[in-house]
C-alpha positions as CSV (number, residue, x, y, z in Angstrom):
1,M,-17.9,11.2,64.1
2,M,-20.5,8.4,63.4
3,R,-22.7,10.9,62.0
4,T,-20.6,12.3,59.5
5,L,-19.8,8.6,58.3
6,R,-23.7,8.0,58.0
7,N,-23.7,10.9,55.8
8,R,-21.0,10.2,53.7
9,I,-22.0,6.2,53.3
10,S,-25.5,6.4,52.7
11,R,-25.6,7.4,49.1
12,M,-23.9,4.1,47.7
13,R,-25.4,1.1,45.7
14,P,-24.5,-1.6,47.9
15,P,-21.7,-4.0,46.1
16,F,-22.7,-6.8,48.3
17,P,-25.1,-8.1,51.0
18,G,-24.4,-6.8,54.4
19,W,-22.0,-4.3,53.2
20,T,-23.1,-1.5,55.4
21,A,-22.4,-3.4,58.4
22,V,-19.0,-4.2,57.7
23,L,-18.1,-0.7,56.7
24,L,-19.4,0.7,59.7
25,A,-17.8,-1.6,62.0
26,A,-14.4,-1.1,60.0
27,L,-14.8,3.0,59.7
28,A,-17.0,4.0,63.0
29,A,-14.3,6.0,64.3
30,F,-13.2,7.9,61.0
31,C,-14.1,9.5,57.5
32,W,-11.7,10.2,55.5
33,D,-12.6,13.0,52.6
34,A,-10.7,11.9,49.6
35,T,-10.7,15.0,47.4
36,A,-9.2,17.4,50.4
37,G,-7.4,14.3,52.0
38,T,-8.2,15.5,55.3
39,A,-10.5,14.2,58.3
40,S,-13.9,15.7,58.4
41,T,-16.8,15.8,60.8
42,A,-19.9,17.5,60.6
43,G,-20.0,18.7,64.8
44,R,-22.6,20.9,66.0
45,I,-22.0,24.0,63.9
46,S,-25.3,25.4,63.1
47,S,-24.1,28.4,60.7
48,V,-21.4,29.0,58.5
49,T,-20.7,32.1,56.1
50,G,-19.8,31.4,52.5
51,S,-17.1,32.3,50.3
52,T,-18.2,35.2,47.9
53,V,-15.8,35.6,44.9
54,V,-16.0,37.5,41.2
55,L,-15.8,34.3,38.7
56,S,-14.8,34.9,35.0
57,M,-16.3,31.9,33.5
58,P,-17.4,30.7,30.1
59,S,-20.5,32.4,29.0
60,S,-22.3,33.4,25.4
61,P,-25.7,34.3,24.0
62,G,-28.0,31.5,22.8
63,R,-31.2,30.4,21.8
64,I,-33.9,27.9,21.3
65,A,-33.7,27.5,17.5
66,G,-34.5,24.9,14.8
67,G,-38.2,25.2,14.0
68,R,-40.5,21.9,14.1
69,T,-38.2,18.7,13.6
70,Q,-40.6,16.3,12.2
71,A,-39.7,13.1,13.9
72,S,-41.5,11.1,11.4
73,S,-38.8,11.8,8.7
74,F,-36.0,10.4,10.6
75,A,-34.9,7.1,9.9
76,P,-32.5,5.8,12.3
77,K,-29.6,4.1,10.9
78,A,-27.5,3.4,14.1
79,A,-29.7,4.5,17.3
80,T,-27.8,4.4,20.4
81,L,-29.1,5.1,24.1
82,I,-27.1,7.2,26.4
83,E,-28.2,6.2,29.8
84,T,-27.5,9.3,32.5
85,P,-26.1,8.7,36.2
86,Y,-28.7,8.4,39.0
87,Y,-26.9,7.7,42.3
88,R,-29.2,7.2,45.2
89,Y,-29.9,6.9,48.9
90,L,-28.6,3.7,50.1
91,P,-31.4,1.1,51.0
92,G,-32.1,0.9,55.0
93,V,-29.7,3.6,55.9
94,G,-30.4,7.5,56.7
95,V,-28.7,10.2,58.2
96,E,-29.2,10.7,61.9
97,G,-32.0,12.5,63.4
98,P,-32.3,14.3,66.6
99,A,-33.0,12.4,69.7
100,G,-36.4,13.8,70.6
101,P,-38.6,14.0,72.3
102,W,-41.3,14.7,69.2
103,E,-45.1,14.9,68.9
104,T,-47.3,12.2,69.7
105,T,-47.9,9.9,67.2
106,A,-51.6,11.1,66.8
107,S,-50.9,14.1,65.6
108,R,-48.8,12.5,62.8
109,D,-51.7,10.4,61.5
110,V,-51.7,10.8,57.7
111,A,-54.7,11.2,55.7
112,R,-54.4,9.5,52.1
113,V,-56.6,10.5,49.6
114,S,-60.4,12.1,49.8
115,A,-63.1,12.8,47.4
116,P,-62.8,15.5,44.8
117,S,-63.5,19.0,46.8
118,V,-67.1,20.1,46.1
119,N,-66.4,23.9,46.8
120,A,-63.4,24.0,44.7
121,P,-63.7,21.9,41.5
122,F,-60.6,21.4,39.7
123,S,-60.8,20.9,35.5
124,L,-58.2,19.5,33.0
125,V,-58.5,22.3,30.5
126,R,-55.5,21.8,28.0
127,S,-53.5,18.6,27.2
128,F,-51.1,17.5,24.8
129,A,-48.0,15.8,23.9
130,G,-44.4,17.0,24.7
131,L,-40.9,15.8,23.4
132,D,-40.4,12.1,23.2
133,L,-37.8,9.4,22.4
134,I,-38.2,9.7,19.0
135,D,-38.3,13.7,18.7
136,I,-34.9,13.1,20.9
137,F,-33.3,10.4,18.2
138,S,-34.1,13.1,15.3
139,L,-32.4,16.1,17.3
140,N,-29.2,14.2,18.0
141,N,-28.6,12.3,15.1
142,G,-29.7,9.0,16.1
143,F,-28.7,9.2,19.6
144,G,-31.4,8.9,22.2
145,F,-31.5,9.2,26.4
146,I,-32.5,7.1,29.0
147,P,-34.2,8.4,31.4
148,P,-35.7,11.4,30.0
149,D,-35.6,13.6,33.4
150,T,-38.9,15.0,32.6
151,M,-39.0,18.8,32.9
152,G,-40.9,22.0,31.8
153,A,-42.1,25.2,33.1
154,A,-44.9,27.9,31.9
155,G,-44.5,31.7,31.1
156,P,-46.9,34.3,30.1
157,G,-47.2,32.8,26.7
158,H,-45.4,29.7,26.4
159,L,-44.2,26.6,27.8
160,V,-40.6,25.2,27.6
161,N,-40.5,21.4,27.8
162,I,-36.8,20.3,28.5
163,V,-35.5,16.7,28.6
164,N,-32.3,14.8,28.3
165,G,-31.3,15.2,24.7
166,G,-33.8,18.2,23.5
167,I,-35.4,21.6,24.7
168,A,-38.5,22.7,22.6
169,V,-40.5,26.0,23.2
170,L,-44.5,25.4,22.7
171,N,-47.4,27.6,22.4
172,K,-49.1,27.7,25.7
173,T,-52.9,27.7,24.3
174,T,-52.4,25.9,21.2
175,G,-49.6,23.1,21.9
176,S,-47.6,23.6,18.9
177,I,-43.9,23.7,18.8
178,D,-42.3,27.2,17.6
179,N,-38.8,26.0,18.2
180,Q,-36.9,22.9,19.4
181,T,-33.0,21.7,19.9
182,S,-30.9,19.3,21.2
183,L,-29.9,20.0,24.6
184,Q,-26.3,19.9,23.7
185,G,-27.5,22.3,20.7
186,F,-28.8,24.8,23.1
187,W,-26.0,24.8,25.4
188,S,-23.3,24.6,22.6
189,P,-22.3,28.2,22.2
190,L,-20.4,27.0,25.4
191,G,-18.4,24.6,23.8
192,T,-18.8,21.4,22.4
193,G,-15.2,19.8,22.1
194,P,-13.3,17.7,24.7
195,G,-13.1,19.4,28.1
196,Q,-15.5,22.0,27.4
197,P,-18.6,22.5,28.9
198,A,-21.3,21.4,26.7
199,N,-19.5,18.3,25.5
200,D,-21.6,15.9,27.8
201,V,-24.8,17.4,28.9
202,F,-27.7,16.1,31.3
203,D,-29.9,16.8,34.4
204,P,-31.6,19.5,32.7
205,K,-33.9,21.7,35.0
206,V,-35.9,24.7,34.3
207,I,-38.4,27.2,36.3
208,Y,-40.2,30.4,35.3
209,D,-39.6,33.0,37.7
210,P,-42.4,35.8,37.9
211,L,-40.3,37.9,40.2
212,S,-38.2,38.7,37.6
213,G,-40.2,37.6,34.3
214,R,-37.6,35.1,33.1
215,F,-37.1,31.5,32.4
216,I,-34.3,29.9,34.4
217,A,-32.8,26.6,33.3
218,V,-29.9,24.4,34.6
219,S,-27.9,21.3,33.4
220,I,-24.8,19.3,34.4
221,G,-21.6,19.2,31.8
222,G,-19.1,16.4,31.9
223,R,-19.2,13.8,34.9
224,S,-15.2,14.1,35.9
225,A,-12.9,16.7,37.3
226,P,-11.3,18.8,36.1
227,D,-14.1,18.8,33.7
228,S,-17.3,19.2,35.7
229,W,-19.5,22.1,35.0
230,I,-23.3,23.5,36.1
231,L,-24.7,25.4,33.1
232,L,-26.8,28.1,33.7
233,A,-29.2,29.9,31.7
234,V,-31.6,32.9,31.7
235,S,-33.9,34.2,29.3
236,S,-33.6,37.9,28.3
237,T,-37.5,37.9,28.3
238,S,-40.4,36.0,29.2
239,N,-40.5,35.0,25.6
240,P,-38.2,31.7,25.6
241,N,-38.0,31.7,21.8
242,D,-35.4,35.2,22.3
243,L,-32.2,35.2,23.4
244,W,-30.9,33.5,26.6
245,T,-27.7,34.2,28.5
246,L,-25.7,30.8,29.0
247,Y,-22.8,30.6,31.7
248,A,-20.4,27.9,32.9
249,I,-19.5,27.4,36.1
250,D,-16.8,25.0,37.0
251,A,-18.0,23.0,39.5
252,D,-15.0,21.1,40.8
253,Q,-13.0,24.2,41.6
254,D,-14.0,25.8,44.8
255,A,-14.3,29.2,45.5
256,D,-10.8,29.2,46.8
257,A,-9.5,28.1,43.6
258,V,-8.8,24.6,44.7
259,V,-9.7,22.0,42.3
260,R,-11.3,19.0,43.8
261,N,-11.3,15.2,42.3
262,N,-14.9,15.2,42.1
263,W,-18.2,16.0,39.5
264,A,-21.2,17.5,40.0
265,D,-24.4,15.5,39.8
266,F,-28.5,16.2,40.0
267,P,-28.4,19.8,40.0
268,C,-31.5,21.4,42.3
269,L,-32.6,25.0,41.2
270,G,-34.4,27.5,43.3
271,V,-34.9,31.4,43.0
272,D,-36.0,34.4,45.7
273,A,-36.0,38.0,44.9
274,G,-32.2,38.4,45.0
275,H,-31.0,35.4,44.1
276,V,-30.5,32.3,41.6
277,Y,-29.7,28.9,43.7
278,V,-28.2,25.7,42.8
279,T,-27.1,22.8,44.3
280,A,-25.3,19.6,43.3
281,N,-24.3,16.5,44.8
282,M,-20.7,16.0,44.5
283,F,-18.9,12.3,43.8
284,P,-15.4,11.3,43.3
285,N,-14.0,10.7,40.0
286,A,-14.3,7.5,38.3
287,G,-11.6,5.3,39.4
288,L,-11.0,6.5,42.8
289,P,-11.6,4.2,45.6
290,N,-14.4,5.9,46.9
291,A,-16.1,6.5,43.6
292,G,-19.6,6.6,43.8
293,L,-20.0,7.5,47.2
294,F,-21.5,10.6,47.9
295,Q,-19.2,13.5,49.4
296,Y,-21.1,16.6,50.2
297,I,-23.4,19.2,48.5
298,K,-22.2,22.4,47.3
299,V,-24.3,25.4,46.9
300,W,-24.0,28.7,44.3
301,A,-25.7,31.8,44.7
302,F,-25.7,34.2,42.0
303,R,-27.1,37.4,41.8
304,T,-30.9,37.9,40.2
305,S,-29.3,41.8,39.3
306,E,-26.5,40.5,37.4
307,L,-27.9,37.4,35.4
308,L,-30.6,39.7,34.4
309,V,-28.3,42.0,32.5
310,G,-26.3,39.2,31.1
311,A,-23.3,40.6,33.2
312,T,-19.7,38.8,32.9
313,P,-18.0,38.2,35.5
314,L,-20.4,37.2,38.2
315,T,-20.4,37.8,41.9
316,V,-21.1,33.9,43.1
317,T,-21.4,33.0,47.1
318,E,-20.5,29.6,47.0
319,F,-21.0,26.6,49.8
320,R,-19.2,23.6,50.1
321,D,-20.2,21.0,52.4
322,P,-22.2,23.7,54.5
323,P,-22.8,22.1,57.9
324,N,-25.6,19.3,58.4
325,S,-26.4,19.4,54.9
326,A,-27.2,15.8,53.1
327,F,-27.9,14.5,49.8
328,T,-29.8,16.2,47.0
329,T,-30.9,19.6,49.2
330,Q,-33.4,21.3,47.2
331,P,-33.8,25.2,47.4
332,A,-36.8,26.7,47.3
333,Q,-38.9,28.8,44.5
334,V,-39.9,31.5,46.3
335,F,-43.1,33.3,45.4
336,G,-43.6,36.7,46.9
337,T,-41.5,38.1,49.8
338,S,-39.2,36.2,51.9
339,S,-36.4,37.0,54.7
340,A,-34.4,34.2,53.6
341,E,-33.6,31.6,51.0
342,Y,-35.3,27.7,52.5
343,V,-33.3,24.4,51.5
344,A,-34.5,20.9,52.6
345,S,-33.5,17.5,52.4
346,A,-34.8,13.8,53.6
347,G,-33.6,10.9,54.6
348,W,-32.7,11.9,58.2
349,T,-33.7,9.1,60.8
350,T,-33.8,7.3,64.0
351,Q,-34.2,3.6,63.9
352,T,-38.2,4.1,63.5
353,Q,-38.6,7.8,62.7
354,R,-38.2,9.9,59.9
355,F,-37.6,13.4,59.6
356,L,-37.1,16.6,57.1
357,R,-34.3,19.1,57.9
358,L,-34.4,22.7,56.7
359,A,-31.9,25.3,56.6
360,T,-32.0,29.1,55.5
361,I,-29.4,31.2,53.1
362,T,-29.7,35.0,53.9
363,F,-27.3,38.0,53.2
364,P,-26.4,40.1,56.6
365,G,-24.3,42.8,55.4
366,G,-24.3,41.2,52.3
367,V,-22.3,38.2,53.5
368,G,-23.9,34.9,52.2
369,T,-24.9,32.9,55.6
370,W,-25.9,29.0,55.8
371,S,-28.1,28.5,58.9
372,D,-29.3,25.1,60.2
373,L,-32.9,25.2,61.5
374,G,-33.0,21.7,62.5
375,F,-35.9,19.0,61.8
376,I,-39.6,18.7,61.0
377,H,-41.0,14.9,62.3
378,I,-42.8,13.1,59.1
379,N,-44.5,10.2,58.6
380,G,-42.3,7.2,58.7
381,H,-41.2,5.1,55.5
382,S,-38.8,2.7,54.3
383,F,-35.6,3.6,52.8
384,T,-35.9,0.8,50.0
385,L,-38.6,1.6,47.5
386,P,-40.3,-1.1,45.4
387,D,-40.0,-1.4,41.7
388,A,-43.3,-0.8,40.4
389,P,-45.1,-3.2,38.3
390,Q,-46.7,-2.6,34.9
391,Q,-49.1,-4.4,32.8
392,G,-47.8,-7.6,30.5
393,G,-45.3,-8.4,33.7
394,G,-42.4,-6.9,32.0
395,T,-39.4,-5.8,34.2
396,P,-40.7,-3.4,36.9
397,I,-39.9,0.2,36.9
398,D,-37.3,1.9,38.6
399,A,-39.2,4.0,41.2
400,G,-36.4,6.3,42.3
401,D,-35.5,6.9,46.0
402,I,-36.8,9.2,48.7
403,R,-35.4,12.6,47.9
404,L,-37.5,15.5,47.9
405,A,-38.6,16.6,44.3
406,N,-39.1,20.4,44.5
407,L,-39.6,23.2,47.3
408,V,-42.0,25.8,47.0
409,Y,-41.9,28.9,49.5
410,R,-45.3,30.7,49.5
411,G,-47.2,32.9,52.0
412,G,-44.8,31.7,55.1
413,R,-44.9,28.0,54.3
414,L,-42.9,25.4,52.4
415,F,-44.2,23.0,50.3
416,T,-42.7,19.8,49.2
417,T,-43.1,16.1,47.9
418,H,-41.3,12.8,47.4
419,T,-42.0,8.9,46.6
420,V,-42.0,7.0,49.6
421,T,-43.6,3.8,51.1
422,P,-46.5,3.2,53.4
423,S,-44.3,3.0,56.1
424,V,-41.1,2.2,57.9
425,T,-42.2,-1.6,57.9
426,D,-44.0,-1.8,54.7
427,N,-42.1,-1.6,51.2
428,T,-44.6,-3.6,49.3
429,R,-45.6,-0.3,47.3
430,T,-44.7,3.4,46.6
431,E,-47.0,6.3,47.1
432,V,-46.4,10.2,47.1
433,A,-45.9,11.9,50.5
434,W,-46.6,15.6,50.6
435,Y,-45.9,18.4,53.0
436,E,-47.1,22.1,54.2
437,I,-44.6,23.1,56.5
438,D,-44.2,26.3,58.9
439,P,-40.0,27.2,58.9
440,A,-40.5,28.3,62.5
441,A,-41.4,24.4,63.5
442,A,-38.0,23.1,63.0
443,S,-35.8,22.6,65.8
444,V,-32.3,21.0,66.2
445,T,-33.5,18.8,69.4
446,T,-37.4,18.3,69.2
447,A,-38.4,18.3,65.6
448,G,-41.6,20.0,65.1
449,P,-44.4,18.4,62.9
450,P,-45.6,19.5,59.3
451,V,-49.0,22.0,59.3
452,Q,-50.2,19.1,57.5
453,Q,-49.2,16.2,55.7
454,G,-50.8,13.6,53.3
455,R,-50.2,10.4,51.2
456,I,-51.5,9.8,47.1
457,S,-51.7,6.0,47.5
458,D,-53.4,3.0,45.8
459,P,-53.8,-0.5,46.9
460,A,-52.8,-1.8,43.3
461,R,-51.2,1.2,41.7
462,F,-47.9,2.5,42.3
463,Y,-47.1,6.2,42.4
464,F,-43.4,7.8,42.1
465,Y,-42.0,10.4,40.5
466,P,-44.1,13.4,41.8
467,S,-43.8,17.5,41.8
468,I,-45.9,20.2,43.6
469,A,-46.9,23.6,43.1
470,V,-49.3,25.7,45.0
471,N,-51.0,29.1,44.3
472,A,-51.8,32.2,46.4
473,N,-54.8,30.8,48.0
474,R,-52.8,27.6,49.2
475,D,-54.6,25.1,46.6
476,I,-52.0,22.5,45.4
477,V,-51.5,20.5,42.5
478,I,-49.5,17.3,42.5
479,G,-48.4,15.6,39.4
480,F,-46.5,12.1,39.5
481,S,-46.3,8.5,37.2
482,G,-48.2,5.2,37.8
483,S,-48.6,2.0,36.8
484,S,-49.9,-1.4,38.3
485,P,-49.7,-5.0,37.3
486,T,-53.2,-4.3,35.0
487,E,-51.8,-0.6,33.7
488,Y,-49.1,0.6,31.6
489,A,-47.0,3.4,32.9
490,G,-48.8,6.5,32.7
491,A,-49.0,10.2,34.0
492,Y,-51.4,11.4,36.9
493,Y,-52.4,14.4,38.7
494,S,-54.1,15.3,42.5
495,T,-55.9,18.4,43.9
496,R,-56.3,20.2,46.7
497,G,-58.5,23.0,47.4
498,A,-57.4,25.1,50.3
499,S,-60.7,24.4,52.3
500,D,-60.3,20.7,52.2
501,A,-59.6,18.6,55.0
502,A,-56.4,18.6,56.4
503,G,-54.0,16.4,54.6
504,T,-56.3,15.2,52.1
505,M,-56.1,15.5,48.4
506,S,-58.3,14.5,45.3
507,S,-58.4,10.8,44.1
508,P,-55.8,10.6,41.4
509,A,-57.1,11.8,37.7
510,L,-55.6,10.3,34.8
511,L,-53.5,12.8,32.5
512,R,-52.3,10.4,29.7
513,A,-52.6,6.7,29.7
514,G,-49.6,4.5,28.9
515,Q,-49.8,3.0,25.8
516,G,-47.2,0.3,25.9
517,S,-44.7,-1.5,28.0
518,Y,-41.6,-0.2,28.9
519,V,-38.3,-1.9,29.4
520,Q,-35.3,0.0,29.1
521,L,-32.4,-1.3,31.5
522,D,-29.2,0.7,32.4
523,S,-26.1,-0.7,32.9
524,G,-27.0,-1.7,36.5
525,S,-30.3,-3.4,35.0
526,R,-32.4,-0.9,36.2
527,N,-35.3,0.1,34.1
528,R,-34.8,3.8,34.1
529,W,-37.8,6.1,34.6
530,G,-37.9,9.9,35.5
531,D,-35.7,10.8,37.2
532,F,-37.6,14.1,37.7
533,S,-41.5,15.8,36.8
534,A,-42.9,19.3,36.9
535,T,-45.9,20.6,38.5
536,C,-46.0,24.7,38.1
537,L,-48.5,27.4,37.9
538,D,-49.3,29.6,35.2
539,P,-48.0,32.9,35.8
540,S,-50.8,34.5,33.9
541,A,-53.7,32.6,35.9
542,D,-53.1,32.1,39.5
543,N,-55.8,29.2,39.6
544,T,-54.2,27.5,36.6
545,F,-51.8,24.9,37.1
546,W,-49.5,23.0,34.4
547,T,-47.9,19.3,34.9
548,I,-45.4,17.8,32.8
549,Q,-45.5,14.2,32.9
550,E,-43.7,11.0,31.6
551,Y,-46.1,8.3,30.0
552,V,-45.2,5.4,27.8
553,V,-46.0,6.2,24.1
554,S,-45.2,2.6,22.7
555,D,-43.2,-0.2,23.6
556,N,-39.9,1.0,25.1
557,V,-40.6,4.5,24.2
558,W,-41.0,7.2,26.9
559,G,-42.6,10.4,25.7
560,T,-43.7,13.7,27.9
561,W,-47.2,14.9,28.2
562,L,-48.3,18.5,29.8
563,G,-51.7,19.2,31.2
564,A,-53.4,22.4,32.4
565,V,-55.1,21.8,35.3
566,T,-57.6,25.0,36.9
567,I,-59.7,25.6,40.0
568,G,-62.8,27.2,39.0
569,A,-63.2,29.5,36.2
570,V,-61.1,29.1,33.0
571,P,-59.2,32.0,32.6
572,S,-58.6,34.0,29.1
573,P,-56.6,32.8,26.6
574,L,-57.0,29.4,28.1
575,G,-60.9,28.8,27.4
576,S,-61.0,31.0,24.3
577,G,-61.3,27.9,21.8
578,G,-58.8,27.9,19.0
579,I,-58.1,24.7,17.7
580,F,-58.7,23.0,20.7
581,G,-62.5,24.5,20.9
582,P,-64.1,25.4,24.1
583,A,-62.3,24.0,26.7
584,G,-63.1,20.7,28.1
585,S,-65.2,20.4,24.8
586,S,-63.6,17.0,23.7
587,S,-61.7,13.6,24.8
588,S,-59.1,12.9,27.2
589,G,-60.4,13.6,31.0
590,G,-62.5,16.3,29.7
591,C,-60.3,18.4,28.1
592,A,-59.5,19.0,24.1
593,V,-56.0,17.1,22.8
594,A,-53.3,18.5,20.4
595,R,-50.3,17.0,19.0
596,E,-50.6,13.1,19.3
597,R,-48.2,11.1,17.5
598,T,-50.8,9.2,15.6
599,S,-51.2,9.0,12.0
600,S,-54.6,9.2,9.6
601,S,-55.0,6.2,9.9
602,G,-54.9,6.0,13.7
603,S,-51.9,4.1,13.9
604,T,-49.0,5.0,15.8
605,D,-47.0,7.9,13.6
606,W,-43.5,6.5,13.7
607,P,-40.9,6.5,11.1
608,S,-41.1,4.1,8.4
609,S,-38.4,1.9,9.5
610,A,-40.3,1.2,12.8
611,S,-39.4,-2.3,13.5
612,T,-35.7,-1.7,12.9
613,L,-36.2,1.0,15.4
614,M,-37.8,-1.0,18.1
615,A,-35.2,-3.5,17.7
616,L,-32.3,-0.8,18.2
617,I,-33.9,0.9,21.0
618,S,-34.2,-2.3,22.9
619,P,-32.9,-2.7,26.6
620,V,-29.3,-4.2,25.2
621,A,-28.9,-1.4,23.1
622,V,-27.9,0.7,26.1
623,L,-24.1,1.7,25.1
624,S,-21.3,3.7,26.8
625,L,-21.5,7.3,27.0
626,R,-18.2,7.3,25.5
627,K,-19.7,6.3,22.3
628,R,-20.2,10.3,21.5
629,F,-20.5,12.8,24.7
630,V,-18.0,12.0,27.1
631,R,-15.5,14.7,27.8
632,R,-11.6,13.8,27.4
633,G,-10.1,16.3,29.8
634,R,-9.3,20.4,29.0
C-alpha cells in the first residue's frame, strides 16, 4: 500500500516545507483514488490486458497552410503570454524500487565525455532558425506561449517544426518555410469553440515514422474534464504540406465509457510496425481536493493500418493505470522489427539507488497486453534539480525534472536520456544522462545494469532538456540546452561513434549561442524553458541526424534552432550546395546558416515597435489562460 501511496504523492509541488513526511504519516495505510471513489493498490500484478473498443470520435482532414507569415510585419497592440502546465516529480521523492541485490558499484562507473572520435568524425552540415516567439505572436494575433515545448521531425524532403502556438514546414535543404500556421489553426477542423477539442491546445509532439512513411503528431486539448482531449494527426503522405487526418480522443472518458474527473497532460508518442502509442499523465480537475496530484497514466494504442487510410471510427486499445507504471511513461519509437512495444519510466528508487522501469505492450491473439519487465539499475542522481544560471545574473532557468525525454528501440536495444544531477547527494548542477539498455536485463527483484551509460557534463555549464537519436550502426547524437554564469542559454549537441569507448560522448558542440538574457516567469515564479527538445534521424540518410533545440533570440525572447549533424561523408542533397553553398563552407560551427532573424544593417529584425513588444512580454505579462483559449464545458 505504501508503494502505491508514494507513486501517487510524488508528483506534487510542495505546498509547504516538510509536507511529505506529514502526508506520509497521515496516509501511509490508505490511498484514495478520487476519480473513481475506490481504494487502489499496485500489488504485484505484472501483466494486464487492455480494453479494446471501437470509438467514434471527432475527425477531419486538415493541413499546414498559410504560407510564410512575415513576423517583422507584426506590430503588437496587446501581446499576452499564455503559460502551459508542467507538473513534475516532487523533489526528494521517488517511486519504490527493487529490494536488490544489484550489480556492483564498479560495474556502474559512468564515463562522462571524451574527445571527438577520430574514427567517426561528425560535422554540422546544416543550421537554421525555426519558429520563435515573434512568429507565435504573429500567428496568434498577439498571443504568445511559454515555454515553447520545442519539437520537430525530419522527413524525406521536409522538416516539421512544432511548438506551443505554431507549426511550420521547412525545406530540409534550404531552410525556407513552405507553410506555417498557429497550432490551434492546425487542429481547428476539430472545432475551436468552448468544450471542443481545439479550443485550448498545447504540448505538441511530432515524429516521422519511416516504417509507414508518415508524420505523426499529437497534442493535448483542454485541461479539465469533461473536455480533455488527446489530439492525434497523421499525414497522408511523406510530404507534410499535403493533407493530414486529425482525430480527437476523449481523454477523460475510459474505454468502459466512464467519464473521470481528471484531464490529460504531457503526452508521449511512440510507434512500431502495427500501432501508434500515446501516453499521458492524468490529473484531477482544478478545484478538487487533490488537484495537482498525479493519479496515474493512460495509454492508447491505435492501429496503424486504420490511421493510414483515415479510418473512422478507430479501434483503440486503452490501458488505464497499468500495473507498476509511473509518471511520464515513454513509449518507444521502433526502427525495424520488434516483438513488442517497449515503454520506460524514471524515478524509481531505494534510499540511495536509482532505477528505470520497463514494460512491454503486445497483442497476442489480437488482445492488447501490458507486461511489467522490471528494473534497470542506473547511476545515482538527486530528485532535486537546481535551476540553471545565465549570463548577467538574471533569474536562473528552470531545468525541469528527471523524467525520460524520449525512447528509441533499434537492433534489440533501447536508448533514452534525461536531465539529472551528478550524484544522489550532489545537486549543484544539471547534466545529461543517457543509456543503452538490453531489455532482457530488466528484473523485478535484481535490476540488471544498462549495456552502457554515460553523462554529458561540465564544471560550470548546466545542461538540460535533452533528446536522443540512434542510427542503424548505433552511432548516437544527443541535443540539449545549456547555460552558465558567463553564457546565455543556447543550443548544444554531443555525438558518439559506435566504436567509441563505452559510456563516452564527444565534448558538447555549440549549435546556436544564446543572444540575450531570458526571464519569463510562470504563475509559480519558475523561469520556464523546454519542456521538450527533439533529435531524430534523417530518413533519407542514416548517417545524418537532426536536432531541434531552444535558444535565446534576444532578451526574453525564445527561439528554436535546427541543425543537421552528419557522420562521415555528407549525403546528397544535403551536400549539394544551393543557397548554402557546399556543406561546411561558411560560419556557425563550420556550416552555412540561413533564416537568421537579422536586418540588412545587422541588427535584430524585430517589429518597428520593438520597445513596446519587449515591455509587453516581460515576466509580469504572463496572464491567465482564461483570457483566450480555455474551454468552458461542452
